[in-house]
Every structure is written in structure tokens, then in C-alpha cells.
The first five atom37 places (N, CA, C, CB, O) and aatype in JSON, in Angstrom:
{
  "aatype": [12, 16, 16, 7, 14, 19, 19, 10, 14, 3, 16, 8, 16, 10, 18, 17, 18, 16, 16, 7, 15, 15, 1, 9, 15, 1, 14, 0, 1, 6, 19, 13, 0, 1, 0, 0, 0, 7, 6, 4, 19, 10, 0, 10, 15, 14, 9, 19, 10, 0, 6, 10, 18, 17, 10, 10, 1, 11, 5, 7, 16, 7, 16, 19, 13, 15, 7, 19, 19, 5, 1, 13, 1, 0, 15, 14, 0, 18, 0, 13, 6, 14, 10, 16, 13, 6, 3, 10, 0, 0, 10, 14, 16, 17, 6, 6, 9, 14, 6, 10, 8, 3, 1, 10, 9, 0, 9, 5, 0, 0, 1, 10, 7, 0, 12, 10, 19, 16, 1, 3, 14, 0, 10, 5, 0, 4, 11, 1, 9, 8, 4, 10, 17],
  "atom_mask": [
    [1, 1, 1, 1, 1],
    [1, 1, 1, 1, 1],
    [1, 1, 1, 1, 1],
    [1, 1, 1, 0, 1],
    [1, 1, 1, 1, 1],
    [1, 1, 1, 1, 1],
    [1, 1, 1, 1, 1],
    [1, 1, 1, 1, 1],
    [1, 1, 1, 1, 1],
    [1, 1, 1, 1, 1],
    [1, 1, 1, 1, 1],
    [1, 1, 1, 1, 1],
    [1, 1, 1, 1, 1],
    [1, 1, 1, 1, 1],
    [1, 1, 1, 1, 1],
    [1, 1, 1, 1, 1],
    [1, 1, 1, 1, 1],
    [1, 1, 1, 1, 1],
    [1, 1, 1, 1, 1],
    [1, 1, 1, 0, 1],
    [1, 1, 1, 1, 1],
    [1, 1, 1, 1, 1],
    [1, 1, 1, 1, 1],
    [1, 1, 1, 1, 1],
    [1, 1, 1, 1, 1],
    [1, 1, 1, 1, 1],
    [1, 1, 1, 1, 1],
    [1, 1, 1, 1, 1],
    [1, 1, 1, 1, 1],
    [1, 1, 1, 1, 1],
    [1, 1, 1, 1, 1],
    [1, 1, 1, 1, 1],
    [1, 1, 1, 1, 1],
    [1, 1, 1, 1, 1],
    [1, 1, 1, 1, 1],
    [1, 1, 1, 1, 1],
    [1, 1, 1, 1, 1],
    [1, 1, 1, 0, 1],
    [1, 1, 1, 1, 1],
    [1, 1, 1, 1, 1],
    [1, 1, 1, 1, 1],
    [1, 1, 1, 1, 1],
    [1, 1, 1, 1, 1],
    [1, 1, 1, 1, 1],
    [1, 1, 1, 1, 1],
    [1, 1, 1, 1, 1],
    [1, 1, 1, 1, 1],
    [1, 1, 1, 1, 1],
    [1, 1, 1, 1, 1],
    [1, 1, 1, 1, 1],
    [1, 1, 1, 1, 1],
    [1, 1, 1, 1, 1],
    [1, 1, 1, 1, 1],
    [1, 1, 1, 1, 1],
    [1, 1, 1, 1, 1],
    [1, 1, 1, 1, 1],
    [1, 1, 1, 1, 1],
    [1, 1, 1, 1, 1],
    [1, 1, 1, 1, 1],
    [1, 1, 1, 0, 1],
    [1, 1, 1, 1, 1],
    [1, 1, 1, 0, 1],
    [1, 1, 1, 1, 1],
    [1, 1, 1, 1, 1],
    [1, 1, 1, 1, 1],
    [1, 1, 1, 1, 1],
    [1, 1, 1, 0, 1],
    [1, 1, 1, 1, 1],
    [1, 1, 1, 1, 1],
    [1, 1, 1, 1, 1],
    [1, 1, 1, 1, 1],
    [1, 1, 1, 1, 1],
    [1, 1, 1, 1, 1],
    [1, 1, 1, 1, 1],
    [1, 1, 1, 1, 1],
    [1, 1, 1, 1, 1],
    [1, 1, 1, 1, 1],
    [1, 1, 1, 1, 1],
    [1, 1, 1, 1, 1],
    [1, 1, 1, 1, 1],
    [1, 1, 1, 1, 1],
    [1, 1, 1, 1, 1],
    [1, 1, 1, 1, 1],
    [1, 1, 1, 1, 1],
    [1, 1, 1, 1, 1],
    [1, 1, 1, 1, 1],
    [1, 1, 1, 1, 1],
    [1, 1, 1, 1, 1],
    [1, 1, 1, 1, 1],
    [1, 1, 1, 1, 1],
    [1, 1, 1, 1, 1],
    [1, 1, 1, 1, 1],
    [1, 1, 1, 1, 1],
    [1, 1, 1, 1, 1],
    [1, 1, 1, 1, 1],
    [1, 1, 1, 1, 1],
    [1, 1, 1, 1, 1],
    [1, 1, 1, 1, 1],
    [1, 1, 1, 1, 1],
    [1, 1, 1, 1, 1],
    [1, 1, 1, 1, 1],
    [1, 1, 1, 1, 1],
    [1, 1, 1, 1, 1],
    [1, 1, 1, 1, 1],
    [1, 1, 1, 1, 1],
    [1, 1, 1, 1, 1],
    [1, 1, 1, 1, 1],
    [1, 1, 1, 1, 1],
    [1, 1, 1, 1, 1],
    [1, 1, 1, 1, 1],
    [1, 1, 1, 1, 1],
    [1, 1, 1, 1, 1],
    [1, 1, 1, 0, 1],
    [1, 1, 1, 1, 1],
    [1, 1, 1, 1, 1],
    [1, 1, 1, 1, 1],
    [1, 1, 1, 1, 1],
    [1, 1, 1, 1, 1],
    [1, 1, 1, 1, 1],
    [1, 1, 1, 1, 1],
    [1, 1, 1, 1, 1],
    [1, 1, 1, 1, 1],
    [1, 1, 1, 1, 1],
    [1, 1, 1, 1, 1],
    [1, 1, 1, 1, 1],
    [1, 1, 1, 1, 1],
    [1, 1, 1, 1, 1],
    [1, 1, 1, 1, 1],
    [1, 1, 1, 1, 1],
    [1, 1, 1, 1, 1],
    [1, 1, 1, 1, 1],
    [1, 1, 1, 1, 1],
    [1, 1, 1, 1, 1]
  ],
  "atom_positions": [
    [[10.13, 17.83, -5.19], [9.16, 17.28, -4.24], [8.0, 16.67, -5.01], [8.66, 18.37, -3.25], [7.45, 17.3, -5.92]],
    [[7.62, 15.47, -4.65], [6.5, 14.79, -5.3], [5.19, 15.38, -4.8], [6.55, 13.27, -5.03], [5.01, 15.62, -3.61]],
    [[4.3, 15.61, -5.73], [2.98, 16.12, -5.39], [1.94, 15.35, -6.17], [2.88, 17.64, -5.68], [2.26, 14.45, -6.94]],
    [[0.7, 15.72, -5.94], [-0.37, 15.08, -6.7], [-1.18, 14.16, -5.84], [0.0, 0.0, 0.0], [-1.1, 14.18, -4.61]],
    [[-1.98, 13.33, -6.5], [-2.85, 12.42, -5.76], [-2.06, 11.44, -4.91], [-3.75, 11.66, -6.73], [-0.9, 11.13, -5.19]],
    [[-2.72, 10.96, -3.87], [-2.11, 9.97, -2.97], [-2.64, 8.59, -3.37], [-2.44, 10.28, -1.46], [-3.83, 8.4, -3.58]],
    [[-1.72, 7.66, -3.48], [-2.05, 6.28, -3.83], [-1.45, 5.38, -2.76], [-1.5, 5.91, -5.27], [-0.3, 5.57, -2.36]],
    [[-2.23, 4.42, -2.3], [-1.75, 3.51, -1.26], [-1.71, 2.09, -1.83], [-2.67, 3.57, 0.01], [-2.76, 1.5, -2.08]],
    [[-0.52, 1.54, -2.04], [-0.44, 0.16, -2.51], [-0.66, -0.81, -1.34], [0.91, -0.11, -3.18], [-0.19, -0.56, -0.23]],
    [[-1.37, -1.9, -1.6], [-1.49, -2.91, -0.56], [-0.24, -3.78, -0.58], [-2.78, -3.77, -0.74], [0.66, -3.57, -1.39]],
    [[-0.2, -4.76, 0.29], [1.01, -5.55, 0.47], [1.41, -6.32, -0.78], [0.82, -6.52, 1.6], [2.57, -6.26, -1.19]],
    [[0.48, -7.04, -1.38], [0.85, -7.83, -2.56], [1.27, -6.94, -3.71], [-0.31, -8.71, -2.99], [2.2, -7.28, -4.44]],
    [[0.62, -5.81, -3.87], [1.01, -4.88, -4.93], [2.45, -4.43, -4.72], [0.07, -3.66, -4.97], [3.26, -4.46, -5.65]],
    [[2.78, -4.02, -3.5], [4.13, -3.56, -3.21], [5.14, -4.7, -3.35], [4.2, -2.96, -1.8], [6.24, -4.5, -3.86]],
    [[4.76, -5.89, -2.89], [5.64, -7.06, -3.0], [5.9, -7.39, -4.46], [5.01, -8.28, -2.29], [7.05, -7.59, -4.86]],
    [[4.84, -7.46, -5.27], [5.02, -7.81, -6.68], [5.82, -6.75, -7.42], [3.66, -8.0, -7.36], [6.63, -7.08, -8.29]],
    [[5.62, -5.49, -7.08], [6.41, -4.43, -7.7], [7.88, -4.55, -7.28], [5.85, -3.04, -7.33], [8.78, -4.49, -8.12]],
    [[8.11, -4.72, -5.99], [9.47, -4.79, -5.45], [10.24, -5.97, -6.01], [9.42, -4.88, -3.93], [11.45, -5.88, -6.25]],
    [[9.56, -7.08, -6.23], [10.24, -8.29, -6.71], [10.21, -8.42, -8.23], [9.61, -9.52, -6.09], [10.75, -9.38, -8.79]],
    [[9.6, -7.45, -8.91], [9.55, -7.49, -10.37], [8.64, -8.58, -10.92], [0.0, 0.0, 0.0], [8.84, -9.06, -12.04]],
    [[7.65, -8.97, -10.14], [6.76, -10.06, -10.54], [5.83, -9.66, -11.69], [5.93, -10.5, -9.34], [5.4, -8.52, -11.81]],
    [[5.54, -10.63, -12.53], [4.58, -10.41, -13.62], [3.14, -10.45, -13.11], [4.77, -11.48, -14.72], [2.21, -10.2, -13.87]],
    [[2.96, -10.75, -11.84], [1.6, -10.83, -11.28], [0.98, -9.45, -11.06], [1.64, -11.58, -9.95], [-0.24, -9.35, -10.89]],
    [[1.78, -8.4, -11.08], [1.25, -7.06, -10.89], [0.57, -6.62, -12.19], [2.38, -6.06, -10.47], [1.08, -6.88, -13.28]],
    [[-0.56, -5.96, -12.07], [-1.29, -5.51, -13.25], [-0.57, -4.34, -13.92], [-2.73, -5.12, -12.88], [0.24, -3.66, -13.29]],
    [[-0.89, -4.11, -15.17], [-0.3, -2.98, -15.88], [-0.69, -1.65, -15.23], [-0.74, -2.99, -17.35], [0.19, -0.81, -15.03]],
    [[-1.99, -1.42, -14.89], [-2.32, -0.16, -14.23], [-1.6, 0.03, -12.9], [-3.82, -0.08, -14.0], [-1.21, 1.14, -12.56]],
    [[-1.42, -1.05, -12.14], [-0.69, -0.95, -10.87], [0.76, -0.59, -11.12], [-0.79, -2.26, -10.08], [1.32, 0.26, -10.43]],
    [[1.38, -1.22, -12.09], [2.78, -0.92, -12.43], [2.91, 0.53, -12.88], [3.29, -1.88, -13.54], [3.9, 1.2, -12.56]],
    [[1.93, 1.02, -13.62], [1.95, 2.4, -14.1], [1.88, 3.41, -12.96], [0.8, 2.65, -15.07], [2.44, 4.5, -13.05]],
    [[1.2, 3.05, -11.87], [1.14, 3.93, -10.7], [2.55, 4.18, -10.17], [0.23, 3.32, -9.6], [2.88, 5.31, -9.81]],
    [[3.36, 3.14, -10.11], [4.73, 3.29, -9.62], [5.54, 4.19, -10.55], [5.4, 1.92, -9.46], [6.36, 4.98, -10.1]],
    [[5.32, 4.05, -11.86], [6.01, 4.92, -12.83], [5.55, 6.37, -12.67], [5.75, 4.42, -14.27], [6.37, 7.29, -12.74]],
    [[4.26, 6.57, -12.46], [3.74, 7.93, -12.25], [4.33, 8.53, -10.98], [2.2, 7.91, -12.15], [4.66, 9.72, -10.96]],
    [[4.47, 7.74, -9.94], [5.06, 8.24, -8.7], [6.52, 8.62, -8.92], [4.94, 7.19, -7.58], [6.96, 9.66, -8.43]],
    [[7.25, 7.81, -9.65], [8.66, 8.11, -9.94], [8.79, 9.4, -10.75], [9.31, 6.94, -10.7], [9.78, 10.11, -10.63]],
    [[7.77, 9.7, -11.57], [7.77, 10.92, -12.38], [7.24, 12.12, -11.59], [6.93, 10.72, -13.63], [7.19, 13.23, -12.12]],
    [[6.85, 11.92, -10.33], [6.37, 13.01, -9.5], [4.92, 13.36, -9.7], [0.0, 0.0, 0.0], [4.48, 14.44, -9.29]],
    [[4.15, 12.47, -10.32], [2.75, 12.74, -10.62], [1.8, 12.31, -9.51], [2.36, 12.06, -11.89], [0.63, 12.7, -9.51]],
    [[2.28, 11.52, -8.57], [1.48, 11.09, -7.43], [2.43, 10.7, -6.31], [0.52, 9.9, -7.81], [3.64, 10.58, -6.51]],
    [[1.88, 10.49, -5.14], [2.65, 10.07, -3.97], [2.17, 8.69, -3.56], [2.5, 11.08, -2.79], [0.97, 8.45, -3.47]],
    [[3.1, 7.79, -3.33], [2.78, 6.46, -2.84], [2.88, 6.47, -1.32], [3.73, 5.37, -3.45], [3.97, 6.58, -0.76]],
    [[1.74, 6.36, -0.65], [1.7, 6.31, 0.81], [1.98, 4.88, 1.25], [0.33, 6.81, 1.37], [1.35, 3.94, 0.76]],
    [[2.91, 4.72, 2.16], [3.26, 3.39, 2.66], [2.77, 3.25, 4.09], [4.79, 3.15, 2.58], [3.17, 3.98, 4.99]],
    [[1.89, 2.29, 4.28], [1.33, 1.99, 5.59], [2.28, 1.1, 6.38], [-0.05, 1.31, 5.44], [2.94, 0.24, 5.8]],
    [[2.37, 1.31, 7.7], [3.19, 0.4, 8.5], [2.7, -1.04, 8.41], [3.21, 0.85, 9.95], [3.5, -1.97, 8.51]],
    [[1.41, -1.23, 8.24], [0.86, -2.59, 8.09], [1.41, -3.22, 6.81], [-0.7, -2.56, 8.05], [1.85, -4.37, 6.82]],
    [[1.38, -2.48, 5.72], [1.88, -2.98, 4.44], [3.36, -3.3, 4.53], [1.62, -1.96, 3.32], [3.81, -4.33, 4.04]],
    [[4.13, -2.42, 5.15], [5.57, -2.67, 5.27], [5.87, -3.88, 6.15], [6.27, -1.43, 5.84], [6.77, -4.66, 5.84]],
    [[5.13, -4.03, 7.24], [5.33, -5.2, 8.1], [4.98, -6.49, 7.35], [4.46, -5.09, 9.39], [5.7, -7.49, 7.45]],
    [[3.89, -6.46, 6.6], [3.51, -7.64, 5.82], [4.52, -7.9, 4.69], [2.09, -7.47, 5.24], [4.78, -9.05, 4.35]],
    [[5.07, -6.83, 4.12], [6.1, -6.99, 3.08], [7.31, -7.72, 3.67], [6.53, -5.61, 2.51], [7.84, -8.64, 3.05]],
    [[7.72, -7.3, 4.84], [8.84, -7.99, 5.51], [8.5, -9.48, 5.66], [9.14, -7.36, 6.89], [9.33, -10.34, 5.37]],
    [[7.29, -9.76, 6.13], [6.89, -11.14, 6.4], [6.9, -11.97, 5.11], [5.51, -11.18, 7.05], [7.33, -13.12, 5.12]],
    [[6.41, -11.4, 4.03], [6.42, -12.11, 2.74], [7.85, -12.36, 2.25], [5.63, -11.3, 1.67], [8.17, -13.46, 1.81]],
    [[8.7, -11.35, 2.34], [10.09, -11.52, 1.93], [10.76, -12.6, 2.78], [10.86, -10.19, 2.04], [11.5, -13.44, 2.27]],
    [[10.5, -12.56, 4.07], [11.08, -13.55, 4.99], [10.59, -14.95, 4.63], [10.71, -13.22, 6.46], [11.37, -15.91, 4.59]],
    [[9.3, -15.06, 4.36], [8.7, -16.35, 4.0], [9.33, -16.91, 2.72], [7.16, -16.21, 3.81], [9.47, -18.12, 2.56]],
    [[9.72, -16.02, 1.8], [10.34, -16.43, 0.55], [11.85, -16.64, 0.69], [10.07, -15.39, -0.53], [12.54, -16.98, -0.27]],
    [[12.36, -16.43, 1.92], [13.78, -16.63, 2.16], [14.63, -15.43, 1.79], [0.0, 0.0, 0.0], [15.86, -15.54, 1.69]],
    [[13.99, -14.28, 1.57], [14.74, -13.08, 1.18], [14.52, -11.93, 2.16], [14.34, -12.65, -0.23], [14.63, -10.77, 1.78]],
    [[14.23, -12.25, 3.39], [13.97, -11.23, 4.41], [15.14, -10.28, 4.63], [0.0, 0.0, 0.0], [14.94, -9.16, 5.1]],
    [[16.35, -10.72, 4.31], [17.52, -9.88, 4.52], [17.54, -8.66, 3.6], [18.78, -10.69, 4.32], [18.25, -7.7, 3.88]],
    [[16.77, -8.67, 2.51], [16.74, -7.52, 1.6], [15.79, -6.42, 2.08], [16.33, -7.98, 0.2], [15.79, -5.32, 1.54]],
    [[14.99, -6.73, 3.1], [13.98, -5.78, 3.56], [14.56, -4.42, 3.94], [13.24, -6.36, 4.75], [14.03, -3.39, 3.52]],
    [[15.62, -4.4, 4.69], [16.21, -3.13, 5.13], [16.61, -2.27, 3.94], [17.42, -3.38, 6.02], [16.37, -1.07, 3.94]],
    [[17.21, -2.87, 2.94], [17.6, -2.14, 1.73], [16.4, -1.6, 0.97], [0.0, 0.0, 0.0], [16.43, -0.49, 0.46]],
    [[15.36, -2.41, 0.9], [14.13, -1.98, 0.22], [13.54, -0.77, 0.94], [13.09, -3.14, 0.18], [13.16, 0.21, 0.29]],
    [[13.46, -0.84, 2.25], [12.91, 0.28, 3.02], [13.78, 1.52, 2.87], [12.78, -0.1, 4.52], [13.26, 2.63, 2.78]],
    [[15.07, 1.36, 2.83], [15.97, 2.51, 2.64], [15.76, 3.15, 1.28], [17.43, 2.08, 2.8], [15.82, 4.37, 1.15]],
    [[15.52, 2.34, 0.25], [15.23, 2.91, -1.08], [13.93, 3.69, -1.05], [15.14, 1.79, -2.15], [13.83, 4.76, -1.65]],
    [[12.92, 3.16, -0.35], [11.66, 3.91, -0.22], [11.91, 5.24, 0.49], [10.61, 3.07, 0.56], [11.41, 6.28, 0.06]],
    [[12.66, 5.2, 1.57], [12.93, 6.42, 2.35], [13.68, 7.46, 1.54], [13.73, 6.08, 3.6], [13.46, 8.66, 1.72]],
    [[14.55, 7.02, 0.66], [15.37, 7.94, -0.12], [14.62, 8.55, -1.3], [16.6, 7.23, -0.63], [15.07, 9.54, -1.87]],
    [[13.5, 7.99, -1.66], [12.76, 8.46, -2.83], [11.64, 9.41, -2.44], [12.18, 7.27, -3.61], [10.86, 9.1, -1.53]],
    [[11.53, 10.56, -3.1], [10.42, 11.47, -2.82], [9.07, 10.93, -3.3], [10.68, 12.82, -3.46], [8.03, 11.51, -3.01]],
    [[9.09, 9.83, -4.04], [7.84, 9.23, -4.53], [7.05, 8.54, -3.41], [8.14, 8.24, -5.63], [5.86, 8.3, -3.56]],
    [[7.73, 8.23, -2.3], [7.12, 7.48, -1.21], [6.99, 8.34, 0.04], [7.93, 6.23, -0.89], [7.87, 9.14, 0.35]],
    [[5.87, 8.17, 0.73], [5.66, 8.86, 2.01], [5.2, 7.81, 3.02], [4.61, 10.03, 1.88], [4.25, 7.07, 2.76]],
    [[5.86, 7.75, 4.15], [5.45, 6.83, 5.2], [4.25, 7.43, 5.91], [6.61, 6.54, 6.2], [4.31, 8.57, 6.38]],
    [[3.18, 6.68, 6.0], [1.93, 7.16, 6.57], [1.62, 6.38, 7.84], [0.76, 7.05, 5.56], [1.28, 5.2, 7.76]],
    [[1.74, 7.01, 9.0], [1.49, 6.28, 10.25], [0.01, 5.97, 10.45], [2.01, 7.08, 11.44], [-0.87, 6.64, 9.91]],
    [[-0.23, 4.92, 11.22], [-1.59, 4.67, 11.71], [-1.88, 5.7, 12.8], [-1.76, 3.2, 12.26], [-0.98, 6.08, 13.55]],
    [[-3.11, 6.14, 12.88], [-3.48, 7.1, 13.91], [-4.43, 6.44, 14.91], [-4.14, 8.36, 13.28], [-4.97, 5.36, 14.67]],
    [[-4.61, 7.11, 16.02], [-5.58, 6.63, 17.0], [-6.96, 6.56, 16.36], [-5.61, 7.55, 18.24], [-7.73, 5.63, 16.62]],
    [[-7.28, 7.54, 15.53], [-8.59, 7.56, 14.86], [-8.75, 6.36, 13.92], [-8.76, 8.87, 14.07], [-9.85, 5.81, 13.8]],
    [[-7.66, 5.96, 13.26], [-7.72, 4.76, 12.41], [-8.11, 3.55, 13.25], [-6.35, 4.51, 11.71], [-8.98, 2.77, 12.86]],
    [[-7.46, 3.41, 14.39], [-7.74, 2.26, 15.26], [-9.16, 2.34, 15.82], [-6.73, 2.19, 16.4], [-9.86, 1.32, 15.92]],
    [[-9.58, 3.54, 16.19], [-10.94, 3.7, 16.74], [-12.0, 3.38, 15.69], [-11.14, 5.13, 17.25], [-13.12, 3.02, 16.05]],
    [[-11.68, 3.51, 14.42], [-12.64, 3.25, 13.34], [-12.81, 1.76, 13.03], [-12.21, 3.97, 12.09], [-13.74, 1.39, 12.31]],
    [[-11.95, 0.91, 13.57], [-12.02, -0.53, 13.26], [-13.42, -1.13, 13.36], [-11.1, -1.28, 14.18], [-13.81, -1.86, 12.45]],
    [[-14.2, -0.85, 14.42], [-15.51, -1.48, 14.52], [-16.52, -1.01, 13.47], [-16.08, -1.22, 15.88], [-17.55, -1.65, 13.28]],
    [[-16.22, 0.08, 12.79], [-17.19, 0.62, 11.83], [-16.93, 0.15, 10.4], [-17.16, 2.13, 11.86], [-17.61, 0.59, 9.47]],
    [[-15.97, -0.74, 10.22], [-15.62, -1.25, 8.89], [-15.84, -2.77, 8.81], [-14.15, -0.89, 8.55], [-14.97, -3.5, 8.33]],
    [[-16.97, -3.21, 9.28], [-17.26, -4.66, 9.35], [-17.31, -5.33, 7.98], [-18.59, -4.87, 10.04], [-17.18, -6.56, 7.89]],
    [[-17.48, -4.56, 6.91], [-17.55, -5.18, 5.58], [-16.21, -5.76, 5.13], [-18.03, -4.15, 4.56], [-16.16, -6.52, 4.16]],
    [[-15.14, -5.41, 5.82], [-13.82, -5.97, 5.51], [-13.43, -6.87, 6.67], [-12.74, -4.83, 5.26], [-13.08, -6.37, 7.75]],
    [[-13.48, -8.19, 6.48], [-13.3, -9.11, 7.6], [-11.88, -9.23, 8.15], [-13.75, -10.44, 7.18], [-11.71, -9.48, 9.34]],
    [[-10.86, -9.05, 7.32], [-9.49, -9.28, 7.76], [-8.92, -8.0, 8.38], [-8.6, -9.75, 6.57], [-9.03, -6.92, 7.8]],
    [[-8.33, -8.13, 9.57], [-7.85, -6.98, 10.36], [-6.9, -6.08, 9.58], [-7.17, -7.47, 11.61], [-7.11, -4.87, 9.52]],
    [[-5.86, -6.65, 9.0], [-4.85, -5.82, 8.32], [-5.46, -5.12, 7.11], [-3.65, -6.68, 7.89], [-5.18, -3.94, 6.87]],
    [[-6.28, -5.83, 6.35], [-6.95, -5.2, 5.21], [-7.85, -4.06, 5.68], [-7.78, -6.24, 4.43], [-7.93, -3.02, 5.03]],
    [[-8.51, -4.26, 6.78], [-9.4, -3.23, 7.33], [-8.6, -1.97, 7.67], [-10.12, -3.76, 8.59], [-9.03, -0.86, 7.35]],
    [[-7.45, -2.15, 8.31], [-6.62, -0.99, 8.66], [-6.12, -0.26, 7.41], [-5.43, -1.44, 9.52], [-6.09, 0.97, 7.38]],
    [[-5.73, -1.01, 6.4], [-5.25, -0.41, 5.15], [-6.39, 0.38, 4.49], [-4.71, -1.49, 4.18], [-6.17, 1.49, 4.0]],
    [[-7.59, -0.18, 4.48], [-8.74, 0.52, 3.9], [-9.07, 1.79, 4.68], [-9.97, -0.4, 3.87], [-9.37, 2.82, 4.09]],
    [[-9.0, 1.71, 5.99], [-9.26, 2.89, 6.82], [-8.26, 3.98, 6.5], [-9.2, 2.52, 8.33], [-8.63, 5.15, 6.37]],
    [[-6.99, 3.62, 6.37], [-5.97, 4.62, 6.02], [-6.26, 5.22, 4.64], [-4.57, 3.99, 6.04], [-6.17, 6.43, 4.46]],
    [[-6.59, 4.38, 3.69], [-6.88, 4.88, 2.34], [-8.05, 5.87, 2.37], [-7.21, 3.72, 1.38], [-8.0, 6.92, 1.73]],
    [[-9.08, 5.53, 3.13], [-10.24, 6.43, 3.22], [-9.85, 7.75, 3.87], [-11.38, 5.76, 4.03], [-10.24, 8.82, 3.4]],
    [[-9.09, 7.69, 4.95], [-8.68, 8.92, 5.64], [-7.84, 9.81, 4.74], [-7.89, 8.58, 6.91], [-7.98, 11.03, 4.77]],
    [[-6.98, 9.21, 3.94], [-6.09, 9.98, 3.07], [-6.76, 10.41, 1.77], [-4.87, 9.16, 2.75], [-6.21, 11.22, 1.02]],
    [[-7.95, 9.86, 1.5], [-8.57, 10.1, 0.2], [-7.74, 9.48, -0.91], [0.0, 0.0, 0.0], [-7.7, 9.98, -2.04]],
    [[-7.08, 8.38, -0.58], [-6.13, 7.72, -1.5], [-6.81, 6.64, -2.32], [-4.97, 7.12, -0.71], [-7.76, 6.0, -1.88]],
    [[-6.3, 6.44, -3.51], [-6.66, 5.3, -4.33], [-5.9, 4.11, -3.76], [-6.33, 5.54, -5.88], [-4.68, 4.19, -3.58]],
    [[-6.59, 3.02, -3.48], [-5.96, 1.81, -2.97], [-5.66, 0.89, -4.14], [-6.86, 1.1, -1.91], [-6.58, 0.5, -4.88]],
    [[-4.41, 0.53, -4.33], [-4.02, -0.35, -5.42], [-3.99, -1.76, -4.87], [-2.64, 0.06, -6.04], [-3.12, -2.12, -4.07]],
    [[-4.96, -2.56, -5.3], [-5.11, -3.9, -4.74], [-5.82, -4.83, -5.71], [-5.88, -3.84, -3.42], [-6.66, -4.41, -6.5]],
    [[-5.47, -6.09, -5.62], [-6.17, -7.14, -6.35], [-7.18, -7.84, -5.45], [-5.17, -8.17, -6.92], [-7.98, -8.66, -5.92]],
    [[-7.16, -7.54, -4.17], [-7.98, -8.22, -3.16], [-9.48, -7.95, -3.4], [-7.58, -7.75, -1.74], [-9.9, -6.79, -3.36]],
    [[-10.27, -9.0, -3.65], [-11.7, -8.8, -3.94], [-12.48, -8.2, -2.77], [-12.31, -10.11, -4.33], [-13.44, -7.47, -2.99]],
    [[-12.09, -8.5, -1.53], [-12.8, -7.95, -0.37], [-12.61, -6.43, -0.3], [-12.32, -8.61, 0.93], [-13.54, -5.7, 0.04]],
    [[-11.42, -5.98, -0.62], [-11.16, -4.54, -0.62], [-11.83, -3.88, -1.83], [-9.63, -4.26, -0.63], [-12.4, -2.79, -1.71]],
    [[-11.76, -4.52, -2.97], [-12.39, -3.97, -4.16], [-13.91, -3.84, -4.0], [-12.07, -4.83, -5.38], [-14.52, -2.96, -4.6]],
    [[-14.51, -4.72, -3.21], [-15.96, -4.69, -3.01], [-16.4, -3.6, -2.04], [-16.43, -6.03, -2.49], [-17.59, -3.26, -2.0]],
    [[-15.48, -3.04, -1.28], [-15.83, -2.02, -0.29], [-16.2, -0.72, -1.0], [-14.65, -1.79, 0.69], [-15.41, -0.17, -1.76]],
    [[-17.4, -0.24, -0.74], [-17.92, 0.96, -1.41], [-17.34, 2.25, -0.84], [-19.42, 1.0, -1.3], [-17.52, 3.32, -1.44]],
    [[-16.64, 2.19, 0.29], [-16.14, 3.4, 0.93], [-14.75, 3.81, 0.48], [-16.13, 3.22, 2.41], [-14.25, 4.87, 0.87]],
    [[-14.13, 2.98, -0.36], [-12.8, 3.32, -0.87], [-12.77, 3.15, -2.37], [-11.7, 2.45, -0.21], [-13.61, 2.46, -2.95]],
    [[-11.82, 3.79, -2.99], [-11.62, 3.67, -4.44], [-10.42, 2.79, -4.67], [-11.42, 5.07, -5.12], [-9.35, 3.01, -4.1]],
    [[-10.6, 1.77, -5.51], [-9.53, 0.81, -5.76], [-9.16, 0.81, -7.24], [-9.96, -0.6, -5.32], [-9.95, 1.16, -8.11]],
    [[-7.93, 0.41, -7.48], [-7.4, 0.25, -8.82], [-6.69, -1.09, -8.88], [-6.45, 1.42, -9.21], [-5.95, -1.45, -7.97]],
    [[-6.91, -1.82, -9.94], [-6.09, -2.99, -10.22], [-5.93, -3.1, -11.71], [-6.72, -4.28, -9.63], [-5.26, -4.02, -12.19]]
  ]
}
């Protein structure tokens, strides 16, 4: 069973990792290796997974999404983290993050006490969450 700190990758981080892109940073890539070694848990937000599907579809590879999700489900390194009513109720209190989906991801990261792995400058600027890139 995977234990340890909780880390929440944002959509681009998960996309770049899943597709083997060189755009992912070394520290972000290392988080996935740490999770595979059981040193942390990667929390997957439904928002991130929905956006991952959309990115794969946009790139013409949407058919691989089901297989990707099944690999996540089969690995103890990943935990699916649902949105809660409290997450949604908190939306008006996170005005410093203008984009809706990013706001929800940040709210989840804050609730979980998770490190958010993101290159997004708006998320990195938010003082209420801890980010890694």
C-alpha cells in the first residue's frame, strides 16, 4: 500500500508524464518515480482526468484514455480524489485564481494538504497552496 505525502498533479503535468513529453520538469518527473516507489500518493482530481481526456482527444489520441485510467486504477501509487460539496462551496473564496478548473484543483490541493505539481504561474502565485515544478 502506498503511503506518505499526497501530491496532486495538474492536467498538463499528468498529460506530459503520460505522453512521455520532455516538457515535464525533472522534479515533476521525480514525483511520479517517488509515487511508484511508494514514497507518496498521487491524488487524481476528476477535473484533471476530464481535462486529460480532452487534451488526448484534441491530439487525436482520445481512444487511449480508457487504458490510461485503467493503469491509474490498477496502481497503488494513484488515488482518485472526488470533489466535495465543500470544495464547490469554497469557489467564491478563491478569487486569486481566475480560471474555474484551476481554482477547483487548488481547492482540492489545499483540502488534502497536497503539494500541487504545476507549471501554471497563476497556481504557483497562490499563497494558500504549495506548488512544485
